[in-house]
C-alpha positions in Angstrom: -6.3 15.7 -8.1 -7.3 18.9 -7.4 -5.4 22.1 -7.6 -6.8 25.8 -6.6 -5.7 28.7 -8.5 -6.0 32.5 -7.9 -7.0 34.9 -10.4 -5.0 37.2 -10.6 -2.5 34.5 -11.7 -2.1 36.6 -15.1 -0.5 39.9 -13.9 3.3 40.3 -15.1 5.9 40.2 -12.6 3.7 38.6 -9.8 4.6 35.6 -8.3 1.5 33.0 -7.4 1.2 30.0 -5.4 -1.1 27.3 -6.7 -2.5 24.5 -4.1 -3.7 21.5 -3.7 -7.1 21.0 -2.0 -5.5 20.9 1.1 -3.9 24.2 1.3 0.1 22.3 0.6 1.6 24.7 -2.1 2.2 22.9 -5.0 3.3 25.1 -7.9 4.8 28.6 -8.6 3.9 30.7 -11.2 6.5 32.8 -12.2 5.4 36.2 -13.9 8.1 37.4 -15.7 8.3 40.9 -15.5 10.0 44.2 -18.4 9.9 41.8 -20.7 8.4 41.7 -24.8 5.8 40.0 -24.3 3.7 37.6 -22.0 5.8 35.0 -20.1 5.9 32.8 -16.9 7.2 29.9 -15.5 5.9 26.9 -13.2 7.6 25.8 -10.4 7.9 23.0 -8.5 8.7 24.0 -4.4 12.1 23.5 -4.9 11.8 26.2 -7.7 12.6 23.6 -10.8 11.2 25.0 -13.7 8.0 22.2 -14.8 7.2 24.8 -18.0 8.0 27.8 -19.7 4.8 29.6 -20.7 5.3 33.1 -23.3 2.8 34.6 -26.0 4.6 33.5 -29.7 5.7 37.3 -30.8 4.9 36.6 -34.5 1.7 35.0 -34.9 -1.5 36.1 -37.1 -3.5 34.8 -33.9 -2.9 35.1 -30.6 -0.5 31.9 -29.6 0.5 30.7 -26.8 4.0 28.4 -26.5 4.1 26.1 -23.5 8.3 24.8 -23.0 10.0 21.9 -20.9 13.3 22.3 -20.5 13.9 24.4 -23.2 11.4 21.9 -25.7 8.5 22.9 -27.3 5.8 20.8 -25.3 2.8 22.3 -26.9 1.2 25.5 -28.9 -2.4 26.9 -28.3 -4.5 29.0 -30.1 -8.4 29.9 -30.5 -10.0 27.4 -33.4 -11.0 29.1 -36.1 -14.5 28.7 -35.7 -15.8 28.4 -32.5 -19.0 30.9 -32.1 -21.2 29.5 -29.2 -18.5 28.9 -27.0 -14.8 28.8 -26.2 -12.8 26.0 -27.7 -8.8 25.7 -28.8 -6.6 23.5 -29.7 -3.6 22.3 -27.8 -1.1 21.1 -30.7 1.1 19.2 -28.6 5.2 19.0 -29.4 4.6 14.7 -30.1 2.0 15.5 -32.5 -1.3 14.9 -30.9 -4.2 17.3 -29.6 -6.0 18.2 -27.0 -9.6 19.7 -27.0 -10.3 22.6 -24.3 -14.3 24.0 -24.9 -16.4 26.1 -22.2 -16.4 29.3 -21.3 -13.2 30.2 -20.2 -14.3 33.7 -19.7 -16.7 31.8 -16.9 -14.0 29.7 -15.5 -15.8 26.7 -16.4 -14.3 24.2 -19.0 -12.6 21.3 -20.1 -9.2 19.6 -21.6 -10.0 16.4 -22.9 -7.9 13.9 -25.2 -9.5 12.5 -28.1 -13.4 12.9 -26.5 -11.8 11.2 -23.0 -11.7 14.1 -20.6 -8.6 14.9 -19.0 -8.8 17.5 -16.6 -12.2 20.1 -15.8 -11.7 23.7 -14.9 -14.0 25.4 -12.4 -15.3 28.0 -9.7 -18.7 25.9 -8.3 -16.5 23.7 -6.2 -15.1 26.3 -4.4 -15.9 29.6 -2.1 -12.8 31.1 -2.4 -13.3 34.6 -3.7 -11.0 35.2 -7.3 -10.6 31.7 -7.7 -10.9 28.5 -9.3 -10.4 25.4 -9.5 -8.3 22.7 -11.6 -9.3 19.1 -10.9 -7.3 16.9 -13.1 -9.9 13.3 -13.3 -6.8 11.1 -15.1 -4.0 9.7 -13.0 -1.9 9.8 -15.5 -2.4 12.9 -17.1 0.2 15.4 -16.2 -0.9 18.6 -14.1 2.1 21.2 -14.9 0.7 20.3 -18.4 -2.8 20.6 -17.6 -2.3 24.0 -15.1 -0.3 25.9 -17.9 -2.5 25.1 -20.7 -5.8 26.5 -17.8 -3.3 29.6 -17.1 -2.9 30.0 -21.2 -6.2 29.5 -22.6 -7.9 32.1 -19.6 -4.8 35.1 -21.1 -5.5 34.2 -24.6 -9.7 34.5 -23.2 -8.7 37.9 -21.5 -6.4 39.6 -24.1 -9.8 38.9 -26.7 -12.1 39.7 -24.5 -9.8 43.0 -24.0 -9.7 43.5 -27.8 
């Protein structure tokens, strides 16, 4: 399952649709302006919030938090020792972890669980400028969670580059 995500997505207060590879609108990213922290909501086409995405305010390292239905879903932060490539750890609320690694700023990275590939984020198979793809490899994977993870990891990498 492939999804197209517009790179402008990280603008605050802006709303963006995420489409499948047939051009059908699947998810809406609702950017929340005038907040103290970076905040978005990932919604379905009926407007239901699937994942709430926000920056953790009091943390030693930049951290993004994902919630579903007001309950913790995941916490995302950069791994401490990652010299050559970008590595991020996604700590899920159930105690499991996802590993994100690759060239995040180039939009060429992967999300894995226990060494098994869940999703590939890439610009390579797209011709549309300022767009990257999220290909969910496993059928039993949660596309909304993986898209939220991709958005968060890119946001953290951009903030680190700016700072």
